[in-house]
N, C-alpha and C positions, 0 to 999 in steps of 0.2 A: 541591460545592466552594465554600468561602468564600474570597473574594479580599480581602486586606487590603493596601492599597498606601499607602506614605508618599509623598505627592505632592510635597513640597518637594524642592528640589535641594540636595544629591545625593539620589538616590532608590533605594529597593529595594522588592522585592515579597515579601510573606509570604502564604502560602496559608491557614494555620491558626494559631490562637492558640498551639498547643503546638509549632509548628515552632521548632527552635533554630538553624536556618540560614535566611538570606534570600538572594535573588538580586539582584545589582547590575544596575540598569537603565541607568545613565548610559552614553551612547555613548563608547566608548573605555576604559571602566573608571574606576577611582578610585585616587588615590595614597594613600600612607601619611599619616595625619592627617586624612583626610576625615571630616567629622562630620555625622551624620544629625540630623534634627529632633528625634528622641527621645533624643538624646545618645549613641547608638552611634557609636564612633570607630574607624576602621580603624588597626590597628597595622602594616599592610603594604599594599602595592598589591594591588588585586584587579581582574582583567580584567572587562569587561562580560559579563554572563550567568553569571558564576561566583558561588560561594556564600561568605557571610560568617557566622561564628559569632556569634550574638547574645548568647550567654552563654559562660562558660568551660565547656568540655566535657571531663570527665576521661577519661583513658585507659580504654577498655573501655565507656564510656557510649554509649548509642544516639544517633545523629544522625538527626534527623527533618525530613522535608520532605513536603508533601502530607498532613500528619497521620500519616504512616507512617514506619517505620524504614527508612532507605536504607543504613545501615551502622553500624559500631561504630568508635569512635575508636581508632587504633593508637598514639596519643600524646596527651598533653594538648593541647587546642586552646584558645588564648586567646580571650577575647571580642574581637571585631573582627578576627580573623585570617582569612586565605584558607583555605577548606576545600577540599583537593585530593584527587584520587583516591588518591594514594599514602598518604594518611593514614587511609583507611577500609578496614575489612574488610567484605566483603559478608555479609549475613545468609544463612543457609541457605535454599535454595529451599523454598517451601511443600510439605509432604508431601501427595502426591496422595490418599492413602487417608484423610486426616482433614480434607478441605476442607469448609467450610460449603456446604450445598446448599439452594437454593430457600428460604432463610430471609429474604431481603429482596427478594422479587419485587415490582417496582413495579406499582401499579394502572394499568390502561390509561387513557390520557388520552382526552378526548373526541375523536371523529374530526373531521377537517377535510373538509368537503364542498365540492364544486364547483370544486376547483382543477384546472387543465389546463395543458398545454404544447403547443407546436407541434412535432410530431414526424413522422417518416417511417414510415408503416405498411407493413409488408412482406407478401408473399403468404402467408407462414406464420403471420401473426398477430402477430409481434413488432413492436416499435416502436423505431426508431433516433432518436437525437438529432442525428446528423450524417449527411452524405451523402458517403461516402468510397469510393474505389477501393482495395481491398486486394489485394496480390499476395503469396501465401504460397509457401513453399519446402518441398521434401522433404529437402534436405541442405544443410549449410553451405557446400559447395563452390561453390554458385551465387551466394553473397552478393555478391561483388565485381561481377559482371555486373549483378545486380539493383540494387544501390545506384546504380551509374552510370546505369542505365536510369530508375530512379525520379526521379533528378535531372533528366534530360532531359524526362521526362513532365511533371514539375512546371513546368518552364520553358517548354516548347514546346507542350504539348497542353492543360494545364489552363486557360490563359486563353481557350481556345475554348469552354469548357463552364462557364459562370459559376455553374451550380447545383450543381456538384460542389465540395465543400470542400477535398479534399486527396487525395493518393495516398500509401499507406503500404506499406512492405515488412515483411512478417511473417516475420522470420528466426529461426533457432534454431541450436543448436550440434551437432545430430545429424550424424555423419559417415557416409561411404558404407558402412562395415562394421559399424555399430552393431548390437548384438544385440537386434533388435526383438522376439524371443520371450523375452527375459529376464523374470524376475519383476518386476512393476510397470512394465514398459516401456510398457504400455498407457496409463499416466497421461500421459507427455509426448506420446505419439502422439495421444491423445484431445484434449490441450490444443491441439496444432497444428491439429487438425481443427476444434475448436470456435472457435478464433480466426477461422477463415475463415467461420464462421457468425455472427459478431458482427452484430447488427441494424444497426449503422452502415454495413455494407458492402452492404446491399441485395440480398444473394444474387448478387452479380456478381463474386465473388473469382476471381482467376486463380491458377494453380499453375505455378511454374517448377521444373523438375527437371533433374538431370544426365542420368539415363537408366539408369545402372548400379547405383544405390544400392539398399540393401535396403528402405528405406522407399519404397514405390512410390506414385505419385500417386493411384492408386485407393484407397489407405488414407487419404488426406487428403480426397479428394472422392469421394462415391459417387453413381452415376447415379440412384439411387432417393431421393436426398435432396431433399425439397421446398423446403428453405431456400436452395438454391443453383441458380441458373439455368445449366444445362449445354446450353442450346439452341444457343449459339454455342461456337466453340472455346475451351476453358478451360484447356488444358495446353500448355506449351512445353518441349521437351527440348533442352537445349543441345547434346547429342551429335547431334541431327538436323541441325544447321547444317552447311552444306557449305563455306562460305567463311571464317568466322572471327568475331571479336569484333564487328565493325561490323554484320555480317549478323544476329547474335544480337540486338543491341540494336534494330535496325530492325524485326525481326519481332515482338519483344515489344511494341514501341511500337504496331504495327499491331493486335495483339490488345487492347492496353489501350484504344486509341481506340474499338474496337467496344463495349467495356464502358462507356466514358465517355459515349458517345452515349446509351446506355440510362439510365445513372445521371442524366444531365442532364434526363431527363424526369420525375424524381421531384419531388414537391411536398410541402411540409409541410401537415399537417392538424391540427386541434385534437383532442387525445386526453386522457383523464383522467390525472391525476397517478399513479394506481395502476399505470399501465403502466411507470413508471420503475423501473429497477434500478440502484442506485448502488453501486459498489465503491470502498472506501476503502483506501488503501495509505500507506506512509510517504512523507513529503515531505522528509525530511532533518531529523532531530531535533536540537534543542538544548535548553538549560534553559528557554527561553521557550515551546517548543511546547506544553507541558502547561497553559499559562495563556493562550495566544493562539489559534493556528490550530486546535489539536485540540479545545478546548471549542466553538469556533465550528462546527466540522464536526459535533460531537456534537449541538449544538442543531439544526443543519440535518437531521441524521439523525432526530431525534425528530419534527420537523415532517413529513418525508416519510413516515415510518411512520404517522403519524396520518392522512395523506392516502391511505393504502393502498399506498404504494410499498414496495419491498423494498430494504433496505440490507445489504450484505455488509461485515463488518468482519474483516480478516484479520491476518496476521503472528503465527504461533504463537511465534516467537522473541522477540517483544516483549511478550507477555502472560504468559509462563510465571511470572514472579515476582510478578504481580498477579492470578493466575488466581482466587484466592479471592474477589475482588470480582465476577468474572463468574459463577462457580458460584452465588454468593448470589443473582444476578439471573436464574438459569436458570428458565424458566417451568415446567419439569417435571423430575422426577428423571432422566428419559431424556436430556434436553438436558444436564443437569449431567454425567451419565455420558459423554456424547459429548465434552464439553469435556475431561474428564479423559483420555479415550482419546487425543485429539490431543496433549495435554501429555506423556503417557506415550510416545507415538511420538517426540516431540522429545528426551526424555531418552535414549531408546535410540539415537537418531540420533547424539547427541553422544558417547555411550559408544562406539559403533562407530567413530567418527572420532577417538577418543582426544583429544577436546576437552572443554571445559566451557563453561558459559553465559557466562563472562567474555569469550569470543571476541567477543561483542556487548556493548560498544558499539564504534563505529568511531572512528578518529582525528578525523574531523570532528565527531562527537558530543561527544567529549571537549574539543575546542577550543571548542565551544559551551557548555561548562559542565556537561555530564552526567558524573557520576563513575562510574556503573556501570549495568548492565542493570536493576537494581532501580528506580533513579530514572527510567530511560528507560521502563520498563514502566508506571509509575504515571502518567506523562504521556501515554503512548500510548493507554491504554484509554479515555480520555475521548472519543476519536473515536467510540466506540460509542454515545454518547448516554446516556440515563438509563432507557430502557425495558427491558422484560423481554427476555432472550435467548430467542428462539423456535425456534431450530434451529441445527444444526451440520452443515456440509458438509465431508466429508473429501476428500482428493485423489482 
């Protein structure tokens, strides 16, 4: 990515020489008549982070940002005018059966040796970056009790255990009668189970259940699981309480304190950077994300990979329209095929829901200057860095 910024006030940012729109930087936006150093003059007011046409764009012509086509003008756009979502037609989504594959695989960069961090090594060999008490659930019905309890644990118990960073409630939306044997139901169930095994929880997670739900606690925690310490009581059923809400809260707090005492004994130790696993997700996109936070994350991703760490880059919905850039970086044809597989899943998902990809972006994205999912995709993928895509993990 080439960054071209006109630094005089007022300011805009252009990413590539052939971009015919630029993004206004000035806080609060600019009014009609504002004139840039290169002579570009606004013919109407433009909010901060929104786009300005640098040349006259005729109806039907391509609108370019990031050096890529983000739309086609639905009307003539005057030089210096505000380019808005309603004035653009989205390009067709890239055809999955004709994507470039493995044609721009980056060469591996020299490894970075000797980098370490201070982490918490667990009995199962995993390493955490924090020391947290996790309390997971089997059903959404217990969320109210748990949220109240977690607040009290944080206020009343955590100060007694200075080596514990926090307590978190791992809640979800599964109801009592959910069809746990339905096709693909194993995916959310496995997700709930694996969250309780997060290395930051140190194998000390608790389970709060109602007691009558289909998803039973044993499906969330297994007695033969070496990553979770089940030597102390690990399960509390709300229906076992004899008195009511206050008793429930007090008994959960007693169980939590037993775990807090053990977590408080954990100590950081020096471990190699290769033990790190970093997951990257959306932080709330706007027109600046693709030139500020996301490239910084991508640069950090490259450094971590060079140090032997693993970086997971996600969000199928945000890469569909720029998938050709990722399949080009796929290390092998098998990896490219897997990327296509996930994009095909997303296309079918939208079709089943009688929706299309324009459902993304969000109102907040649009307020921040993003016109459509194509522009959002191009800014999102830079979180993945510049290295080869080495694998694809499906749900």
